[in-house]
C-alpha positions as CSV (number, residue, x, y, z in Angstrom):
1,M,11.4,-28.9,-33.3
2,R,13.4,-27.2,-36.0
3,K,15.4,-30.3,-36.4
4,L,12.5,-31.9,-38.2
5,E,12.0,-29.0,-40.6
6,L,12.7,-29.8,-44.3
7,K,14.1,-33.2,-43.5
8,I,11.7,-35.5,-45.4
9,P,10.9,-34.7,-49.1
10,P,7.0,-34.1,-49.4
11,P,6.4,-37.1,-51.6
12,G,8.1,-39.2,-48.9
13,V,5.8,-37.8,-46.2
14,A,2.9,-38.6,-48.5
15,L,4.2,-42.2,-48.9
16,L,4.6,-42.6,-45.2
17,A,1.0,-41.3,-44.7
18,A,-0.2,-43.7,-47.3
19,L,1.5,-46.7,-45.7
20,A,0.1,-45.6,-42.3
21,M,-3.4,-45.4,-43.9
22,W,-3.0,-48.8,-45.2
23,G,-2.1,-50.1,-41.7
24,L,-5.0,-48.2,-40.1
25,A,-7.4,-49.7,-42.6
26,F,-6.9,-53.1,-40.8
27,L,-8.3,-51.6,-37.6
28,A,-11.9,-51.6,-38.8
29,R,-14.0,-53.3,-41.5
30,P,-14.2,-51.4,-44.7
31,L,-17.2,-49.2,-45.3
32,S,-19.8,-51.2,-47.3
33,L,-19.5,-49.2,-50.5
34,P,-19.6,-50.6,-54.0
35,V,-16.1,-51.1,-55.4
36,T,-17.0,-49.2,-58.6
37,L,-17.9,-46.2,-56.4
38,R,-14.7,-46.4,-54.4
39,V,-12.7,-46.6,-57.6
40,A,-14.6,-43.8,-59.3
41,V,-14.1,-41.5,-56.3
42,A,-10.5,-42.4,-56.0
43,V,-9.8,-41.8,-59.7
44,A,-11.6,-38.4,-59.4
45,F,-9.4,-37.4,-56.5
46,A,-6.2,-38.7,-58.1
47,C,-6.9,-37.0,-61.4
48,T,-7.6,-33.7,-59.8
49,G,-4.4,-34.1,-57.7
50,A,-2.4,-34.8,-60.8
51,A,-3.8,-31.8,-62.6
52,L,-2.9,-29.5,-59.6
53,G,0.6,-31.0,-59.2
54,L,1.4,-30.7,-62.9
55,A,0.1,-27.1,-63.0
56,G,2.4,-26.2,-60.1
57,I,5.4,-27.9,-61.7
58,L,4.8,-26.2,-65.0
59,A,4.4,-22.8,-63.3
60,F,7.8,-23.3,-61.6
61,R,9.5,-24.4,-64.8
62,R,8.1,-21.4,-66.7
63,A,9.5,-19.1,-63.9
64,K,12.8,-20.9,-64.0
65,T,12.9,-21.5,-60.3
66,T,13.7,-24.5,-58.2
67,L,11.3,-27.3,-57.6
68,D,13.4,-28.6,-54.7
69,P,11.2,-28.3,-51.5
70,M,14.2,-29.1,-49.4
71,H,16.0,-25.9,-50.3
72,P,13.6,-22.9,-50.3
73,D,16.5,-20.6,-50.0
74,K,17.3,-21.4,-53.7
75,V,14.0,-19.9,-54.9
76,R,14.7,-17.2,-57.6
77,T,11.2,-16.1,-58.4
78,L,8.0,-15.7,-56.4
79,V,5.4,-17.6,-58.5
80,T,1.9,-16.1,-57.9
81,G,0.1,-16.7,-61.2
82,G,-2.0,-19.5,-62.6
83,V,-2.7,-22.2,-59.9
84,F,-0.6,-20.3,-57.5
85,G,-3.2,-17.6,-57.6
86,R,-5.8,-20.1,-56.0
87,T,-3.5,-21.9,-53.5
88,R,0.0,-21.2,-52.3
89,N,0.8,-24.9,-52.2
90,P,-0.7,-26.7,-55.2
91,M,1.8,-29.5,-55.2
92,Y,1.2,-30.2,-51.5
93,L,-2.5,-30.0,-52.1
94,S,-1.9,-32.5,-54.9
95,L,-0.3,-34.9,-52.5
96,L,-3.3,-34.5,-50.1
97,L,-5.7,-35.3,-53.0
98,Y,-3.7,-38.5,-53.7
99,L,-4.1,-39.4,-50.1
100,C,-7.8,-38.7,-50.4
101,A,-7.9,-41.0,-53.3
102,W,-6.2,-43.7,-51.4
103,A,-8.6,-43.2,-48.4
104,A,-11.5,-43.5,-50.8
105,Y,-10.2,-46.7,-52.3
106,L,-9.5,-48.2,-48.8
107,A,-13.0,-47.1,-47.6
108,S,-11.7,-47.2,-44.1
109,W,-12.6,-44.5,-41.6
110,P,-9.5,-45.0,-39.5
111,A,-7.4,-44.2,-42.6
112,L,-9.0,-40.9,-42.8
113,L,-7.1,-39.9,-39.6
114,M,-4.0,-39.6,-41.6
115,L,-5.3,-36.7,-43.7
116,P,-5.4,-34.1,-41.0
117,A,-2.1,-35.6,-39.7
118,F,-0.5,-35.0,-43.1
119,V,-1.8,-31.4,-43.3
120,L,-0.5,-30.6,-39.8
121,Y,2.9,-32.2,-40.5
122,M,3.3,-30.3,-43.8
123,D,2.2,-27.0,-42.3
124,R,4.7,-27.2,-39.4
125,F,7.7,-29.0,-40.9
126,Q,7.5,-28.0,-44.7
127,I,5.4,-25.0,-45.3
128,L,6.4,-22.9,-42.3
129,P,10.1,-23.0,-43.0
130,E,9.4,-22.4,-46.7
131,E,7.3,-19.4,-46.0
132,R,10.0,-18.0,-43.6
133,A,12.5,-18.3,-46.4
134,L,10.1,-16.7,-48.9
135,S,9.4,-13.9,-46.5
136,G,13.0,-13.3,-46.0
137,R,13.7,-13.2,-49.7
138,F,10.7,-11.4,-51.0
139,G,9.4,-9.3,-48.0
140,A,6.4,-7.3,-48.6
141,E,5.7,-8.9,-51.9
142,F,5.4,-12.3,-50.2
143,A,3.4,-10.8,-47.4
144,A,0.8,-9.4,-49.8
145,Y,0.6,-12.8,-51.6
146,Q,0.0,-14.5,-48.3
147,A,-2.7,-12.1,-47.4
148,E,-4.5,-12.7,-50.7
149,V,-4.0,-16.4,-51.4
150,P,-4.9,-19.3,-49.0
151,K,-2.3,-21.7,-47.9
152,W,-4.3,-24.9,-48.9
153,L,-7.7,-23.8,-50.4
């Protein structure tokens, strides 16, 4: 299974999940919710996702470390402050919130199936190899961070 690790950039995984959600939405009639409610919930999820993602990016920039999720071996600094004090993966959580926004807009219960699928894929094929690299590089400091801060929320 290691052949699949770090192969698809996380935004690409989210895009594939969004496309699958769109396809799954055709399997059942949309929930009968007012469009304004669907859009309002979608916008709320998307704005929260944007804020989290931007906070994560800015924290990495301030620390002058890589943003490239495909090469965790190039990380120079363990970022633990700001949004990283609440979640170890704010940018992946951001992508999940975008998918929640899409699910709300689609108002389709089959589309919701892709949310746990996205989390499981990211955990196994993106986060696990990243955390192995961080553990190798930062040792006890990363272990303490892992013990204190949740992976998602």
